C-alpha positions in Angstrom: 1.2 83.8 84.4 3.7 82.4 82.2 3.1 83.7 78.5 4.2 80.7 76.8 5.6 77.5 78.4 6.9 76.4 75.1 8.6 79.9 74.5 12.2 80.7 74.3 13.9 79.0 77.6 16.9 81.4 77.2 14.4 84.2 78.5 14.1 82.5 81.9 15.9 82.8 85.1 16.6 79.9 87.4 14.7 79.4 90.5 16.7 77.2 93.1 14.1 75.8 95.3 13.7 73.8 98.5 10.7 72.6 100.4 10.4 71.2 104.0 7.4 68.9 104.6 5.5 67.1 107.4 6.7 63.7 106.0 7.5 61.7 102.9 4.0 60.4 101.8 1.7 62.4 99.6 -0.8 62.9 102.4 1.8 65.2 103.9 2.2 68.8 103.1 4.7 71.8 102.6 5.4 73.7 105.8 8.4 75.7 104.5 9.5 76.8 101.0 12.4 78.9 99.7 13.4 80.4 96.4 16.9 81.8 95.3 16.3 83.2 91.9 19.5 83.8 89.8 20.4 84.8 86.3 20.6 81.8 83.9 23.4 83.7 82.1 25.9 84.6 84.9 24.2 83.0 87.9 24.0 86.2 89.8 21.5 86.0 92.7 18.7 88.2 91.9 16.2 87.6 94.8 15.8 85.4 97.8 12.6 84.5 99.4 11.4 82.0 102.1 8.1 81.5 104.1 6.7 79.1 106.7 3.3 77.6 106.1 0.7 76.7 108.7 0.3 72.9 108.6 -3.3 71.8 108.1 -2.7 68.4 109.4 0.1 68.5 111.9 -1.5 65.7 113.7 -0.4 63.2 111.0 3.1 64.7 110.7 5.9 62.3 111.0 7.9 62.9 114.1 11.2 62.3 112.4 10.5 64.8 109.5 9.5 67.5 112.0 12.7 66.9 113.9 14.8 67.2 110.7 13.3 70.2 109.3 13.4 72.0 112.8 9.5 72.4 113.2 8.3 73.8 116.4 5.1 75.5 116.9 6.8 78.9 118.2 8.7 79.4 115.0 5.5 78.9 113.0 3.2 81.3 115.1 3.4 83.7 112.1 3.2 81.2 109.3 0.8 81.8 106.3 -2.0 79.9 104.8 -0.8 77.5 102.0 -2.8 79.5 99.3 -1.2 82.7 100.3 2.3 81.1 100.3 1.7 79.5 96.9 0.6 82.7 95.1 3.7 84.4 96.4 5.8 81.4 95.2 4.3 81.9 91.8 5.3 85.4 91.9 8.8 84.7 92.9 9.2 81.9 90.2 7.4 83.5 87.3 9.3 82.9 84.1 11.9 80.7 85.8 13.1 77.2 85.3 13.2 75.4 88.7 16.2 73.8 90.1 16.6 71.5 93.1 18.4 68.6 94.6 15.8 65.7 94.2 13.6 68.0 92.1 10.9 65.6 91.8 10.2 65.4 95.6 9.9 69.2 95.8 8.1 69.4 92.4 5.4 66.9 93.5 4.5 68.7 96.7 4.6 72.0 94.9 2.2 70.8 92.2 -0.1 69.2 94.9 -0.3 72.5 96.9 -1.0 74.5 93.6 -3.7 72.0 92.6 -5.2 72.3 96.2 -5.2 76.2 95.8 -6.5 76.1 92.1 -3.4 77.8 91.0 -1.5 77.2 87.7 2.4 77.2 87.5 4.0 80.5 86.3 7.4 78.6 86.0 8.6 76.6 83.0 7.1 73.0 83.0 10.7 71.5 82.9 13.3 71.8 85.6 16.9 70.9 86.4 18.0 68.5 89.1 21.5 68.9 90.8 21.6 64.9 91.3 21.4 64.5 87.3 23.9 67.2 86.8 26.3 65.6 89.4 25.9 62.2 87.9 26.8 63.6 84.5 29.8 65.5 85.7 31.1 63.4 88.7 30.2 59.8 87.7 34.0 58.9 87.1 35.3 60.7 90.1 36.6 58.1 92.7 36.0 60.6 95.4 32.3 60.6 95.0 30.7 57.6 96.8 27.0 59.0 96.4 24.9 61.7 94.9 23.4 62.7 98.2 23.0 66.3 99.3 25.3 66.0 102.1 27.9 64.1 99.9 27.8 66.9 97.3 28.0 69.8 100.0 31.1 68.1 101.5 32.7 67.4 98.1 32.3 71.1 97.1 33.0 72.6 100.4 29.5 74.1 100.7 29.0 75.0 104.3 25.4 75.1 105.7 24.3 76.9 108.8 21.0 75.0 109.2 20.7 72.2 107.1 17.2 70.8 106.2 15.7 74.5 106.4 14.4 75.5 103.1 16.6 78.6 102.6 19.8 77.0 103.7 19.1 74.1 101.2 18.2 76.3 98.4 21.3 78.4 98.7 23.2 75.2 99.1 21.6 73.8 96.0 22.5 77.2 94.2 26.1 76.8 95.2 26.3 73.1 94.1 24.8 74.0 90.7 27.4 76.8 90.3 30.3 74.3 91.2 28.9 71.7 88.7 28.5 74.6 86.0 32.3 75.3 86.3 33.3 71.7 85.8 34.5 70.8 82.2 
C-alpha cells in the first residue's frame, strides 16, 4: 500500500495506463488493462504489463466497443478474474502517478473495479492527462485541430501496431507524453 498519499510526489514513478472496456456506460467493465511504468526523472521505461480480464456481463456489452477493442472469446480464453487482475495492477502501479489519455475514463473504471474487489489504490491520488498537457503545449499550434488520441499520435508521428489494445495505447500515451515533455 502507498505509505503516504500526501508524501513527496517526487518519489513516485509514472504509470502510463490504458483500459479497454465493454462499453461507455458505468454498467460496463474493464476487459483489458495495461501499464507502462517509467521513471519520472528521465522517462526510462522500467516495466510493462498487460492482462485480459474475464468479462462478467458480456451479454450487455456494446457491440461497437467489442469491435473497437478487438474482443473475441478465443483471445480471452486465458483471461483472469477481475480481482486477480486488479491486485496485480496495484502491485504494478504502487507509488506511481497515473498518466493516460483521457485519464478520467480509465480512472473511473479502475476505481469501480477496485471498489468491487474491496481494494485500495496504491498509486498517488492525483494523475496526469495527455489531453490537458497537449492543450497547454499545443493550443496555439495551427496544425492541431483536436486533442484526440489519433490527432496527437499523427502529430507526433507515433505509430501504433494495434490501436485500441490496452498495451499499444499505453505505449502510445507514453510516447505522446515524452514528446509533450520535450516541448518548450
